[in-house]
N, C-alpha and C positions, 0 to 999 in steps of 0.2 A: 391507517396506522401501519407502521413497519413491523415486520416480524424479524428484524435484525437490529443490532446495536452497533454503534460506532464509538470507539474509545481511542484516545491518545495514550500510547504505551511506550515503554522503553525496551530496547533490545535485550537488556539483561533480564528483565522480568518476563518477557514473552517470546524469547528467541525460538523455542520449539514450535509454537503456534505460527509465528510469522514465517519461519523457514518452511513449515509444512505446506503452506499455501504457495510460496514462491517455487518450491520444488515441484509441486504438482503442475503449476502453470508454465513456468519457464523451462525447467529441466526436462520434465516428462512430456508435457504437451507440445512445447515449442522447440525442444531439442537444443536449448542453450547449454553449453558446457558448464558444469558445476564450477569450474575454476573462474569463469567469467561472472556467473551469477553471485557467487560468494566473493566479493571484492575486499573484504576485511574492513570496510568502512561503516558497517551497520551500527557499531556502538556510538559513533559520532552523529547519527541521524535521529530525527524525531520520527516515530512510527505511528501509524494508525492501524487499528485492527477492527475488522467487521466480524461479528459473531452472529450465528443464527439464534433462534429463540431458546435453543437448548444449550447455548454457550459454546458451540463448536465454531472454530475459526473458518471464515468463508472468504475473507478479502483482506488485503493489506496494501499499503503504499508507504513511502518514506520521503522525508524532506530534510535537506541540509539546512544549516543555520543562515544561509543566504537566500532561502526560498526556492531552491531547485527541488521539484517534486519528481520522483521516479519510482521504479520498481512497483508500479501499480499492477495488482493481480487480484482477480476475483475468480473463484472456482467456477468451472464451466457451467454447472447446473444452477448457479445463482446469478448469472449474468442477465442484463437487460431488466434490472429491477431498481436501478438508481443507486446501487451501492457505491459504485465508483464516484459518482457525483457527490454523494454525501461524504465520502472519505476525503475528497479534495476540499470540500467546504470545511470540514473539521480541521484539516491541516492549515488551511489559510486563516481560519479563525484563531487557531493557536498561534500561528506566525504573527498575525496582527497584534495580538496581546503581548508578543515578545519582540516588538519593534522591527519585524520584517515587513517591508513595504512593497517589494517587487517579488513576484512569483514567476517561476519558469517550469515548464514541464519537459522532462526528458522522456522520449517515447520511441518505440519502434515505428518505422514508417507505416506499417500496416495498421497501426492503432491510431494514427493521427485523426481520423474521422470521429473517433470516440470523444475526443476533446473538443 
């Protein structure tokens, strides 16, 4: 049994939670400039949010309407528990229900082995 939940969410409803994860992983941990991380496209994407058993945000990813998945981030102390895999599965399941048939992952070179 997982001690986390995975939900499909909208940017407008969960922006603070989604951004808090991406800020911690991409901006603070990986030193990605905030101007690159916040590209202004988030309202147009489908988002997934992983939360711990207390409802705290621990992971996120996004997918465009053509099936491109990116901005995958899991907080450091929650990695290697299958959260990323389940987030991708949730996005793909949502996509299939909404006529998306091809999926693509946008990733940093260092993260390719994860996929």
